[in-house]
C-alpha positions as CSV (number, residue, x, y, z in Angstrom):
1,X,18.0,17.2,-19.8
2,X,19.3,20.4,-18.2
3,X,17.2,22.5,-20.6
4,X,14.1,20.4,-20.1
5,X,14.1,21.0,-16.3
6,X,14.8,24.7,-16.5
7,X,11.3,25.6,-15.4
8,X,11.3,23.2,-12.5
9,X,14.3,24.8,-10.8
10,X,12.7,28.2,-10.5
11,X,11.5,28.9,-6.9
12,X,8.2,30.2,-5.9
13,X,9.7,33.7,-5.6
14,X,9.1,34.0,-9.3
15,X,5.6,33.6,-10.7
16,X,5.2,30.3,-12.5
17,X,3.9,30.2,-16.1
18,X,1.4,27.7,-17.3
19,X,4.3,25.7,-18.9
20,X,6.2,25.7,-15.6
21,X,3.1,24.4,-13.8
22,X,2.6,21.6,-16.3
23,X,6.2,20.6,-16.6
24,X,6.3,18.3,-13.5
25,X,3.1,16.5,-14.6
26,X,4.4,16.0,-18.2
27,X,7.8,14.8,-17.0
28,X,6.3,12.3,-14.5
29,X,4.0,11.0,-17.2
30,X,6.8,10.5,-19.7
31,X,9.0,8.9,-17.1
32,X,6.1,6.6,-16.1
33,X,5.6,5.4,-19.7
34,X,9.4,4.8,-20.0
35,X,9.7,3.0,-16.6
36,X,6.7,0.7,-17.2
37,X,7.4,0.1,-20.9
38,X,6.1,-1.9,-22.9
39,X,2.8,-1.6,-21.0
40,X,1.7,1.6,-22.8
41,X,2.1,-0.1,-26.2
42,X,-0.5,-2.7,-25.4
43,X,-2.6,-0.7,-23.0
44,X,-5.9,-2.2,-24.1
45,X,-4.8,-5.8,-24.0
46,X,-1.7,-6.4,-21.8
47,X,-1.7,-7.0,-18.0
48,X,1.2,-5.7,-15.9
49,X,3.1,-8.4,-14.1
50,X,1.5,-11.8,-13.8
51,X,-2.1,-12.9,-14.3
52,X,-2.7,-13.1,-10.6
53,X,-4.1,-10.5,-8.3
54,X,-4.4,-8.1,-11.2
55,X,-7.2,-10.2,-12.5
56,X,-9.0,-10.2,-9.1
57,X,-8.7,-6.4,-9.0
58,X,-10.1,-6.0,-12.5
59,X,-13.1,-8.0,-11.4
60,X,-13.5,-5.9,-8.3
61,X,-13.3,-2.7,-10.4
62,X,-15.8,-4.2,-12.9
63,X,-18.2,-5.2,-10.1
64,X,-18.1,-1.8,-8.6
65,X,-18.5,0.0,-11.9
66,X,-21.6,-2.2,-12.7
67,X,-23.1,-1.8,-9.2
68,X,-22.9,1.9,-8.7
69,X,-25.3,2.8,-11.6
70,X,-27.7,0.1,-10.4
71,X,-27.7,1.5,-6.9
72,X,-28.2,5.0,-8.1
73,X,-31.2,3.9,-10.3
74,X,-32.7,1.8,-7.5
75,X,-32.1,-1.6,-9.1
76,X,-29.8,-2.8,-6.3
77,X,-29.7,-2.2,-2.6
78,X,-26.5,-0.8,-1.2
79,X,-25.8,-3.8,0.9
80,X,-26.1,-6.1,-2.2
81,X,-22.9,-4.5,-3.5
82,X,-21.1,-6.7,-1.0
83,X,-23.0,-9.8,-2.2
84,X,-20.8,-10.2,-5.2
85,X,-21.2,-13.0,-7.8
86,X,-18.2,-15.1,-6.7
87,X,-18.0,-17.8,-4.0
88,X,-21.7,-18.5,-4.5
89,X,-23.7,-19.1,-2.3
90,X,-21.6,-17.3,0.4
91,X,-22.8,-13.9,1.6
92,X,-20.7,-10.7,1.5
93,X,-18.2,-12.2,-0.9
94,X,-16.7,-8.8,-1.8
95,X,-15.5,-8.4,1.8
96,X,-12.8,-11.0,1.4
97,X,-10.7,-8.5,-0.5
98,X,-10.5,-4.7,-1.0
99,X,-13.6,-3.1,-2.3
100,X,-11.5,-0.6,-4.3
101,X,-14.3,2.0,-4.3
102,X,-11.9,4.9,-4.7
103,X,-10.4,3.3,-7.8
104,X,-13.9,2.5,-9.1
105,X,-14.7,6.2,-9.0
106,X,-11.6,6.9,-11.0
107,X,-12.3,4.4,-13.8
108,X,-16.1,4.8,-14.0
109,X,-16.2,7.1,-17.0
110,X,-13.8,5.1,-19.0
111,X,-15.6,1.9,-18.1
112,X,-19.0,3.2,-19.1
113,X,-17.5,4.2,-22.5
114,X,-15.5,1.1,-23.3
115,X,-16.4,-1.8,-21.0
116,X,-12.7,-2.7,-21.3
117,X,-11.4,-3.5,-17.8
118,X,-7.8,-4.1,-19.0
119,X,-7.7,-0.6,-20.4
120,X,-9.3,0.8,-17.2
121,X,-6.9,-1.1,-15.0
122,X,-3.8,0.0,-17.0
123,X,-4.9,3.7,-17.0
124,X,-5.4,3.4,-13.2
125,X,-2.0,1.6,-12.8
126,X,-0.1,4.3,-14.7
127,X,-1.9,7.1,-12.9
128,X,-0.7,5.9,-9.5
129,X,2.9,6.7,-10.6
130,X,2.1,10.1,-12.1
131,X,-0.2,11.3,-9.3
132,X,2.3,10.0,-6.6
133,X,5.0,12.1,-8.1
134,X,2.7,15.2,-8.5
135,X,1.4,15.0,-4.9
136,X,4.8,14.7,-3.4
137,X,6.0,17.5,-5.7
138,X,3.3,19.9,-4.3
139,X,4.0,18.9,-0.7
140,X,7.7,19.4,-0.9
141,X,7.4,22.6,-3.0
142,X,5.2,24.0,-0.2
143,X,7.8,23.1,2.4
144,X,11.0,24.1,0.7
145,X,9.8,26.7,-1.9
146,X,12.1,24.9,-4.3
147,X,10.7,23.4,-7.4
148,X,13.8,21.5,-8.2
149,X,13.9,19.8,-4.8
150,X,10.2,19.2,-5.1
151,X,10.6,17.4,-8.4
152,X,13.3,15.2,-7.0
153,X,11.1,14.2,-4.0
154,X,8.2,13.5,-6.4
155,X,10.4,11.3,-8.5
156,X,11.5,9.4,-5.4
157,X,8.0,8.7,-4.2
158,X,6.6,7.9,-7.7
159,X,9.2,5.2,-8.3
160,X,10.4,4.1,-4.9
161,X,11.6,0.5,-5.4
162,X,9.2,-1.1,-2.9
163,X,6.4,-0.3,-5.4
164,X,7.9,-2.7,-7.9
165,X,7.2,-5.6,-5.6
166,X,3.5,-4.6,-5.5
167,X,2.9,-4.5,-9.3
168,X,-0.1,-6.9,-9.0
169,X,-1.6,-5.0,-6.1
170,X,-3.3,-1.9,-7.4
171,X,-4.6,-1.1,-3.9
172,X,-1.1,-0.9,-2.6
173,X,0.1,1.1,-5.6
174,X,-2.8,3.5,-5.0
175,X,-0.8,5.5,-2.3
176,X,-0.9,8.7,-4.4
177,X,-3.5,10.4,-2.2
178,X,-1.2,10.4,0.9
179,X,1.0,13.4,-0.1
180,X,-2.1,15.3,-1.4
181,X,-3.8,14.9,2.0
182,X,-0.7,16.2,3.8
183,X,-0.4,19.0,1.4
184,X,-4.0,20.1,1.7
185,X,-4.0,20.1,5.5
186,X,-0.6,21.9,5.7
187,X,-1.9,24.6,3.4
188,X,-5.0,25.1,5.5
189,X,-2.9,25.2,8.7
190,X,-0.7,27.9,7.4
191,X,-3.1,30.0,5.2
192,X,-6.6,29.3,6.6
193,X,-7.7,28.8,3.0
194,X,-10.7,26.4,3.0
195,X,-9.7,25.2,-0.4
196,X,-6.7,23.4,1.2
197,X,-8.9,21.8,3.8
198,X,-11.4,20.6,1.3
199,X,-8.6,19.2,-0.9
200,X,-6.9,17.5,1.9
201,X,-10.2,15.9,3.2
202,X,-11.1,14.7,-0.3
203,X,-7.6,13.2,-0.8
204,X,-7.8,11.4,2.5
205,X,-11.3,10.0,1.7
206,X,-10.0,8.8,-1.6
207,X,-7.0,7.2,0.1
208,X,-9.3,5.5,2.7
209,X,-11.6,4.2,0.0
210,X,-8.7,3.0,-2.2
211,X,-6.9,0.7,0.3
212,X,-8.0,-0.7,3.6
213,X,-4.4,-1.1,4.7
214,X,-3.8,2.7,4.3
215,X,-7.1,3.5,6.0
216,X,-5.8,1.8,9.2
217,X,-2.0,2.5,8.7
218,X,-1.9,6.0,7.4
219,X,-4.9,7.8,9.0
220,X,-3.2,8.1,12.5
221,X,-0.1,9.7,10.8
222,X,-2.4,12.3,9.2
223,X,-3.9,13.3,12.5
224,X,-0.4,13.6,14.1
225,X,0.9,15.6,11.1
226,X,-2.1,17.9,11.1
227,X,-1.8,18.7,14.8
228,X,2.0,19.3,14.3
229,X,1.4,21.7,11.5
230,X,-1.2,23.7,13.4
231,X,1.2,24.1,16.3
232,X,4.2,24.8,14.1
233,X,2.3,27.5,12.3
234,X,1.6,29.3,15.5
235,X,-2.2,28.9,15.3
236,X,-2.7,26.4,18.1
237,X,-5.0,28.9,19.9
238,X,-7.1,29.7,16.9
239,X,-10.4,27.9,17.7
240,X,-11.6,28.3,14.1
241,X,-8.8,26.2,12.8
242,X,-9.6,23.3,15.2
243,X,-13.4,23.6,14.5
244,X,-12.8,23.4,10.8
245,X,-10.5,20.4,11.2
246,X,-13.1,18.8,13.4
247,X,-15.8,19.2,10.8
248,X,-13.5,17.8,8.1
249,X,-12.7,14.9,10.4
250,X,-16.4,14.1,10.8
251,X,-17.0,14.2,7.1
252,X,-14.1,11.9,6.5
253,X,-15.4,9.5,9.1
254,X,-18.9,9.7,7.6
255,X,-17.6,8.8,4.2
256,X,-15.4,6.0,5.4
257,X,-17.3,4.3,8.3
258,X,-20.0,2.5,6.2
259,X,-17.3,0.6,4.3
260,X,-15.4,-0.2,7.5
261,X,-18.6,-1.3,9.2
262,X,-19.3,-3.8,6.4
263,X,-15.9,-5.4,6.9
264,X,-16.5,-5.7,10.6
265,X,-19.9,-7.2,9.8
266,X,-18.3,-9.7,7.4
267,X,-15.7,-10.5,10.0
268,X,-18.4,-11.3,12.4
269,X,-20.4,-13.5,10.0
270,X,-17.5,-15.4,8.6
271,X,-15.5,-15.5,11.9
272,X,-12.6,-14.2,9.8
273,X,-9.4,-13.4,11.6
274,X,-5.8,-13.6,10.4
275,X,-3.7,-16.0,12.5
276,X,-0.9,-14.3,14.4
277,X,1.6,-16.6,12.7
278,X,0.5,-15.3,9.3
279,X,0.8,-11.7,10.4
280,X,4.3,-12.4,11.7
281,X,5.2,-14.1,8.4
282,X,4.2,-11.1,6.4
283,X,5.9,-8.5,8.6
284,X,9.0,-6.7,7.3
285,X,12.5,-7.9,8.5
286,X,15.1,-5.2,9.3
287,X,17.2,-6.6,6.5
288,X,14.2,-6.5,4.2
289,X,15.1,-2.8,3.7
290,X,18.3,-4.1,2.1
291,X,16.4,-6.4,-0.1
292,X,15.5,-5.1,-3.5
293,X,12.6,-6.5,-5.7
294,X,14.0,-9.0,-8.2
295,X,12.5,-7.0,-11.0
296,X,14.9,-4.1,-10.5
297,X,17.3,-4.3,-13.5
298,X,20.4,-3.1,-11.7
299,X,20.0,-3.9,-8.0
300,X,17.5,-6.8,-8.1
301,X,20.1,-9.5,-8.8
302,X,22.5,-8.8,-5.9
303,X,20.8,-6.7,-3.2
304,X,19.1,-9.7,-1.6
305,X,19.9,-9.5,2.1
306,X,16.7,-11.3,3.3
307,X,14.2,-12.2,0.5
308,X,10.8,-13.2,1.6
309,X,7.2,-12.9,0.4
310,X,6.1,-9.3,0.9
311,X,9.5,-8.7,2.5
312,X,11.2,-6.8,-0.4
313,X,10.9,-3.3,1.1
314,X,14.0,-1.6,-0.3
315,X,13.4,2.2,-0.4
316,X,16.4,3.3,-2.4
317,X,19.9,4.4,-1.6
318,X,19.6,7.9,-3.2
319,X,16.6,9.1,-1.2
320,X,18.0,7.5,2.0
321,X,21.3,9.5,1.6
322,X,19.4,12.7,0.9
323,X,17.2,12.0,4.0
324,X,20.3,11.7,6.1
325,X,21.5,15.0,4.7
326,X,18.2,16.6,5.8
327,X,18.4,15.0,9.2
328,X,22.0,16.2,9.8
329,X,21.3,19.7,8.5
330,X,18.1,20.0,10.4
331,X,19.8,19.1,13.7
332,X,22.7,21.4,13.0
333,X,20.4,24.3,12.2
334,X,18.3,23.7,15.3
335,X,21.4,23.8,17.4
336,X,22.6,26.9,15.8
337,X,19.2,28.6,16.3
338,X,18.7,27.4,19.9
339,X,19.0,30.0,22.6
340,X,18.5,29.6,26.4
341,X,15.3,31.1,27.7
342,X,11.9,30.0,28.9
343,X,11.5,26.2,28.7
344,X,9.0,23.6,29.8
345,X,11.3,22.6,32.7
346,X,12.4,24.8,35.6
347,X,16.1,24.8,36.6
348,X,16.5,22.1,39.2
349,X,19.9,23.2,40.6
350,X,21.2,26.5,42.0
351,X,22.9,28.8,39.5
352,X,26.2,28.5,41.3
353,X,26.3,24.8,40.3
354,X,25.9,25.5,36.6
355,X,29.3,24.0,35.7
356,X,28.4,20.8,37.6
357,X,25.2,20.8,35.6
358,X,27.0,21.2,32.3
359,X,29.3,18.3,33.2
360,X,26.3,16.2,34.2
361,X,24.6,17.1,30.9
362,X,27.7,16.0,28.9
363,X,27.9,12.7,30.8
364,X,24.2,12.1,30.3
365,X,24.4,13.0,26.6
366,X,27.3,10.6,26.2
367,X,25.4,7.9,27.9
368,X,22.4,8.5,25.7
369,X,24.6,8.3,22.6
370,X,26.1,5.0,23.8
371,X,22.6,3.7,24.5
372,X,21.5,4.8,21.0
373,X,24.5,3.0,19.5
374,X,23.6,-0.1,21.5
375,X,20.0,0.1,20.3
376,X,21.1,0.3,16.7
377,X,23.5,-2.6,17.2
378,X,20.7,-4.6,18.8
379,X,18.4,-3.9,15.8
380,X,20.9,-5.0,13.2
381,X,22.8,-7.7,15.0
382,X,20.5,-8.9,17.8
383,X,22.6,-7.4,20.5
384,X,25.8,-7.9,22.3
385,X,27.5,-8.2,25.7
386,X,31.0,-6.7,26.1
387,X,33.4,-5.3,28.7
388,X,35.0,-1.8,28.3
389,X,37.6,-0.9,30.9
390,X,36.0,-3.3,33.3
391,X,32.5,-2.0,32.7
392,X,30.0,-4.5,31.3
393,X,27.9,-3.2,28.4
394,X,24.8,-5.1,27.5
395,X,22.5,-4.6,24.5
396,X,20.2,-7.6,24.6
397,X,16.7,-6.3,25.3
398,X,15.1,-3.7,23.0
399,X,12.5,-2.5,25.5
400,X,15.1,-1.9,28.2
401,X,17.3,0.0,25.7
402,X,14.3,2.2,24.6
403,X,13.3,3.0,28.2
404,X,16.9,3.7,29.1
405,X,17.2,6.1,26.1
406,X,14.0,7.8,27.0
407,X,15.1,8.4,30.6
408,X,18.5,9.7,29.6
409,X,17.0,12.0,27.1
410,X,14.6,13.4,29.6
411,X,17.4,14.0,32.2
412,X,19.4,15.7,29.5
413,X,16.4,18.0,28.7
414,X,16.1,18.8,32.4
415,X,19.8,19.7,32.6
416,X,20.3,21.5,29.3
417,X,18.1,24.5,28.2
418,X,19.9,24.6,24.9
419,X,19.2,20.9,24.3
420,X,15.5,21.6,25.1
421,X,15.4,24.5,22.8
422,X,17.2,22.7,19.9
423,X,15.0,19.7,20.3
424,X,11.9,21.8,20.2
425,X,13.1,23.7,17.1
426,X,14.0,20.4,15.3
427,X,10.7,18.7,16.2
428,X,8.7,21.7,15.1
429,X,10.4,21.7,11.7
430,X,9.3,19.7,8.6
431,X,12.5,17.6,8.9
432,X,11.6,16.8,12.5
433,X,8.0,15.6,11.9
434,X,9.2,13.7,8.8
435,X,12.0,12.0,10.7
436,X,9.8,11.0,13.6
437,X,7.1,9.7,11.3
438,X,9.6,7.8,9.1
439,X,11.1,6.0,12.1
440,X,7.6,5.1,13.5
441,X,6.4,3.7,10.2
442,X,9.6,1.6,9.8
443,X,9.1,0.3,13.3
444,X,5.5,-0.6,12.8
445,X,6.3,-2.4,9.5
446,X,8.3,-4.9,11.5
447,X,5.1,-6.3,12.9
448,X,4.3,-7.9,16.3
449,X,7.6,-9.8,16.5
450,X,10.3,-7.6,14.9
451,X,13.2,-9.6,13.4
452,X,16.6,-9.1,11.9
453,X,17.5,-11.8,9.4
454,X,14.8,-14.0,11.1
455,X,16.1,-13.4,14.7
456,X,13.5,-12.0,17.0
457,X,14.3,-8.6,18.5
458,X,12.7,-9.0,21.9
459,X,10.9,-6.0,23.4
460,X,10.3,-4.0,20.2
461,X,6.9,-5.3,19.1
462,X,5.0,-2.0,18.9
463,X,2.6,-3.3,16.3
464,X,1.4,-5.9,18.8
465,X,-0.2,-3.2,20.8
466,X,-2.3,-2.0,17.9
467,X,-3.1,-5.6,17.0
468,X,-4.6,-6.2,20.4
469,X,-6.3,-2.9,21.0
470,X,-7.7,-1.6,17.6
471,X,-10.7,-3.5,16.1
472,X,-10.2,-4.7,12.6
473,X,-6.3,-4.7,12.7
474,X,-6.3,-8.5,13.1
475,X,-7.9,-8.7,9.7
476,X,-4.8,-7.2,8.0
477,X,-2.1,-9.7,7.4
478,X,0.8,-7.6,5.9
479,X,2.4,-5.1,8.4
480,X,5.2,-4.8,5.8
481,X,2.9,-2.5,3.9
482,X,3.8,0.2,6.4
483,X,6.8,0.6,4.1
484,X,4.7,2.8,1.7
485,X,3.8,5.1,4.6
486,X,7.5,5.3,5.4
487,X,8.2,6.1,1.8
488,X,6.0,9.2,2.1
489,X,8.2,10.7,4.8
490,X,11.5,9.4,3.3
491,X,10.6,11.3,0.1
492,X,9.7,14.4,2.1
493,X,13.0,14.3,3.9
494,X,14.9,13.6,0.7
495,X,13.2,16.7,-0.8
496,X,14.4,18.8,2.1
497,X,17.9,17.4,1.8
498,X,17.8,18.1,-2.0
499,X,16.8,21.7,-1.3
500,X,19.8,22.2,0.9
501,X,22.2,20.6,-1.6
502,X,21.0,22.7,-4.4
503,X,21.5,26.0,-2.7
504,X,23.3,28.1,-5.4
505,X,26.2,29.1,-3.2
506,X,26.8,25.7,-1.6
507,X,30.4,24.7,-2.5
508,X,29.8,26.4,-5.9
509,X,27.6,23.6,-7.1
510,X,25.3,24.1,-10.0
511,X,21.7,23.5,-8.9
512,X,20.5,22.2,-12.3
513,X,23.5,19.8,-12.6
514,X,22.8,18.5,-9.1
515,X,19.2,17.9,-9.9
516,X,20.0,16.0,-13.1
517,X,22.6,13.9,-11.3
518,X,20.3,13.0,-8.5
519,X,17.5,12.0,-10.8
520,X,19.8,10.0,-13.1
521,X,21.3,8.0,-10.2
522,X,17.9,7.2,-8.7
523,X,16.4,6.2,-12.0
524,X,19.2,3.8,-12.6
525,X,18.7,2.1,-9.2
526,X,14.9,2.1,-9.5
527,X,14.8,0.9,-13.2
528,X,12.6,-2.1,-13.9
529,X,11.8,-1.7,-17.6
530,X,11.1,-3.6,-19.7
531,X,8.3,-4.5,-17.2
532,X,7.1,-8.1,-17.3
533,X,3.5,-8.5,-18.7
534,X,1.0,-11.3,-19.0
535,X,3.0,-13.8,-17.0
536,X,1.1,-17.0,-16.6
537,X,1.4,-19.7,-13.9
538,X,-0.6,-22.6,-12.4
539,X,-0.5,-25.1,-9.7
540,X,0.0,-28.7,-10.8
541,X,-1.5,-30.7,-12.3
542,X,-3.5,-28.1,-14.3
543,X,-1.8,-26.5,-17.3
544,X,-1.2,-22.8,-17.1
545,X,-4.2,-20.8,-18.5
546,X,-3.8,-18.7,-21.6
547,X,-3.6,-14.9,-21.3
548,X,-6.9,-13.1,-20.8
549,X,-8.6,-10.9,-23.4
550,X,-10.9,-7.9,-23.4
551,X,-14.6,-8.7,-23.3
552,X,-15.1,-8.5,-27.1
553,X,-12.5,-11.2,-27.6
554,X,-13.5,-13.3,-24.6
555,X,-13.8,-17.1,-25.1
556,X,-17.1,-18.0,-26.7
557,X,-18.3,-20.0,-23.7
558,X,-18.5,-16.8,-21.6
559,X,-20.2,-14.8,-24.3
560,X,-22.8,-17.7,-24.4
561,X,-23.2,-17.4,-20.6
562,X,-24.0,-13.7,-21.0
563,X,-27.1,-14.6,-23.0
564,X,-28.5,-16.9,-20.3
565,X,-31.0,-16.1,-17.5
566,X,-29.9,-14.2,-14.4
567,X,-30.7,-17.3,-12.3
568,X,-27.8,-19.2,-13.9
569,X,-25.2,-20.5,-11.4
570,X,-21.9,-21.8,-12.9
571,X,-19.2,-24.0,-11.6
572,X,-16.0,-24.3,-13.7
573,X,-13.4,-27.1,-13.8
574,X,-10.6,-27.5,-13.0
575,X,-11.9,-26.4,-9.7
576,X,-9.8,-24.7,-7.0
577,X,-6.6,-24.1,-9.0
578,X,-5.7,-20.5,-8.1
579,X,-4.6,-19.5,-11.6
580,X,-7.7,-20.9,-13.2
581,X,-10.0,-19.6,-10.5
582,X,-8.6,-16.1,-11.2
583,X,-9.4,-16.5,-14.8
584,X,-13.0,-17.6,-14.0
585,X,-13.4,-14.5,-11.8
586,X,-12.1,-12.2,-14.5
587,X,-14.3,-13.6,-17.2
588,X,-17.3,-13.5,-15.0
589,X,-17.2,-9.8,-15.9
590,X,-18.4,-10.8,-19.4
591,X,-21.6,-12.5,-18.2
592,X,-22.0,-11.5,-14.4
593,X,-23.6,-14.8,-13.6
594,X,-23.1,-16.2,-10.1
595,X,-20.2,-18.6,-10.0
596,X,-19.4,-21.3,-7.4
597,X,-15.7,-20.6,-8.0
598,X,-13.8,-17.6,-6.6
599,X,-10.5,-16.1,-5.6
600,X,-9.7,-13.3,-3.1
601,X,-7.5,-12.2,-0.3
602,X,-9.3,-14.6,2.0
603,X,-11.6,-17.5,1.4
604,X,-14.9,-18.5,3.1
605,X,-15.0,-21.8,4.9
606,X,-17.7,-23.1,2.6
607,X,-15.6,-22.5,-0.5
608,X,-12.6,-24.3,1.1
609,X,-14.9,-27.3,1.7
610,X,-16.1,-27.2,-1.9
611,X,-12.5,-27.2,-3.2
612,X,-11.6,-30.2,-1.1
613,X,-14.6,-32.2,-2.5
614,X,-14.5,-31.0,-6.1
615,X,-10.8,-31.7,-6.5
616,X,-11.4,-35.4,-5.7
617,X,-14.5,-36.1,-7.8
618,X,-13.4,-39.6,-8.8
619,X,-12.6,-40.6,-5.3
620,X,-16.0,-39.5,-3.9
621,X,-18.3,-38.9,-6.9
622,X,-21.6,-38.7,-4.9
623,X,-20.2,-36.4,-2.3
624,X,-18.8,-34.1,-5.1
625,X,-22.2,-34.1,-6.8
626,X,-24.0,-33.2,-3.7
627,X,-21.6,-30.3,-3.3
628,X,-22.6,-28.9,-6.7
629,X,-26.3,-29.4,-5.9
630,X,-26.1,-27.7,-2.5
631,X,-24.4,-24.7,-4.1
632,X,-27.3,-24.3,-6.4
633,X,-25.3,-25.0,-9.5
634,X,-27.3,-25.0,-12.8
635,X,-24.4,-25.3,-15.3
636,X,-20.9,-26.7,-15.3
637,X,-18.1,-25.6,-17.7
638,X,-15.2,-28.0,-18.4
639,X,-12.0,-26.5,-19.7
640,X,-10.6,-29.6,-21.2
641,X,-7.4,-27.9,-22.4
642,X,-6.4,-27.6,-18.7
643,X,-6.7,-31.3,-18.1
644,X,-5.4,-34.6,-19.3
645,X,-7.7,-36.4,-21.8
646,X,-8.4,-39.1,-19.2
647,X,-9.4,-36.5,-16.5
648,X,-11.6,-34.7,-19.0
649,X,-13.4,-37.9,-20.0
650,X,-13.9,-38.9,-16.4
651,X,-15.5,-35.6,-15.5
652,X,-17.8,-35.8,-18.5
653,X,-18.8,-39.3,-17.5
654,X,-19.5,-38.2,-13.9
655,X,-21.7,-35.3,-15.0
656,X,-23.6,-37.5,-17.5
657,X,-24.1,-40.2,-14.9
658,X,-25.9,-37.7,-12.7
659,X,-28.2,-36.3,-15.4
660,X,-26.0,-33.6,-16.7
661,X,-26.6,-32.8,-20.4
662,X,-23.9,-31.3,-22.8
663,X,-25.5,-28.2,-24.3
664,X,-22.6,-26.4,-26.0
665,X,-19.0,-27.2,-27.1
666,X,-16.7,-24.3,-27.9
667,X,-13.4,-26.0,-28.9
668,X,-11.9,-27.2,-25.6
669,X,-14.6,-25.5,-23.5
670,X,-17.7,-27.7,-22.8
671,X,-20.9,-26.6,-21.1
672,X,-23.2,-29.0,-19.2
673,X,-26.7,-28.2,-17.9
674,X,-27.5,-29.9,-14.6
675,X,-31.0,-31.3,-13.9
676,X,-33.3,-28.8,-12.3
677,X,-33.7,-29.0,-8.5
678,X,-37.1,-29.4,-6.9
679,X,-35.9,-27.5,-3.8
680,X,-34.4,-24.2,-4.9
681,X,-34.4,-22.5,-1.4
682,X,-30.6,-22.6,-1.2
683,X,-28.8,-19.8,0.6
684,X,-27.6,-16.7,-1.4
């Protein structure tokens, strides 16, 4: 291992050979194959994780890959991309989940050549790990000029444990563009090279188009980071820099706004809004950061402080420790470099009273530290009330503690020029911006009602402000996904800490040995191979569906549907079972006919009503039949293998009693044609 990483540990002071430049990419690729094994061995047929949201995302990718060429050739209007073939006859069906347009652009060439969505999905899945590592490597290399530290940071970001809990969510895994965007904008801020600005803008556009959560959650962090870098680079008065960033911002908005507008339009049409209780339920808990995904081979069984859906947001012990190293070293170096001089604040006391001012500064600093300790205790324990030497100390309200800390810090800045100078130096440093952004992302991930082991932390609901003030935020239900934004800055800080630890003269440590040890320890705590694949499930009483296959091996009933007229509208039974609905959605990519079934991140009210009626056919047969007719159904497919023999016979009898005719039988899949409607003016 030491010999393999020899090229990585060279700094930028030595020109890098082609091999040295390719080494990080190759290592991240090999590690990705190993960490996700055995996926690579069945890359054309196997589905990572379970047969859940992965199938939905494959359908979205397929729909996009089919629609783009049709839009380009004029066969489809742009708006009709959103009128996808599921949930018929509901409009804008694609808007109930992510559009994945960024991912579609990535898989489009492979899809056009193979039409194999499983292959496309798996290549995309694996690329998120490789590109995440590479993007963070470039960013931290630019910050530290240390390839070894950069490699460690990239490794942390590529395999941060929270990603393991999101295996079925390709849109959440597609966080690889974040470090590329920061890297490009930083390069332009420091060098004025337009190439960096173009790369950063392209990366941010791809990130916005890859995940709606990151469009809302990450974009403000990019703006803050960019302003910080321009100021830190000493180019705040360079108008050209600001004009160029403004132009890039307009281009980014122009590329993103049409997609955002369609979601707002769909939200208006369907009156779609996440209940506050649902948003609270899918917020991170403070102790969620001490809860590892169960799939982790070493930590998954015992690091389970507060397991909840979407609440396994463990970021790793190794990167956290290295981030603390960066924080401590950054503060220490800022203090060492601080000198008294011109500051933002004028001296507020006469020079003769400087000793008094120093004493006041010490007392204020001590009070600030006590308040900070109280705030930390409040976050982790819910607060306390105690007496120390007859003085009552209370830490029971988060907002009050925050205000108290802010006031004390301001007073300390007024009293101590050195504190002002040290604070300014730290905040201007990469460690400063990363620390601030990390804390902010962690705070926002706690949602509108932050909690520690379920206990509400009153007064700390920063996310609630955005929920009430920013349009569209109420359509996002999982604030816990801010954890991936936090992972960006944690990896950046860890890279800075690694660079300090690997200084050749530090305690006589060997840089390469340190690199190998850090990588090995983290890979052990983040290991999740062999990764589960093709896991099936179902809601009772339906039997779990079999694994899905590539188009060429799809069940015969779907290949038959592919030969039928475009006006065909299909309903499949059992109706409404999530596992089977996902299977119907996936296999609709074989025939692309409109289906009454569907599955997504949200559900139209019309579909919910159809589920309620079509799951009780025998109790209200006429009502169920009218539901099919009103949806414009032309054909029904019964998957008798998913039902009991009695249920299958009852459904066949119900269809035949209303004029349905059996047209095809493919083993346990039976197709019925419904009688033609006189009135075909149903809504699309």
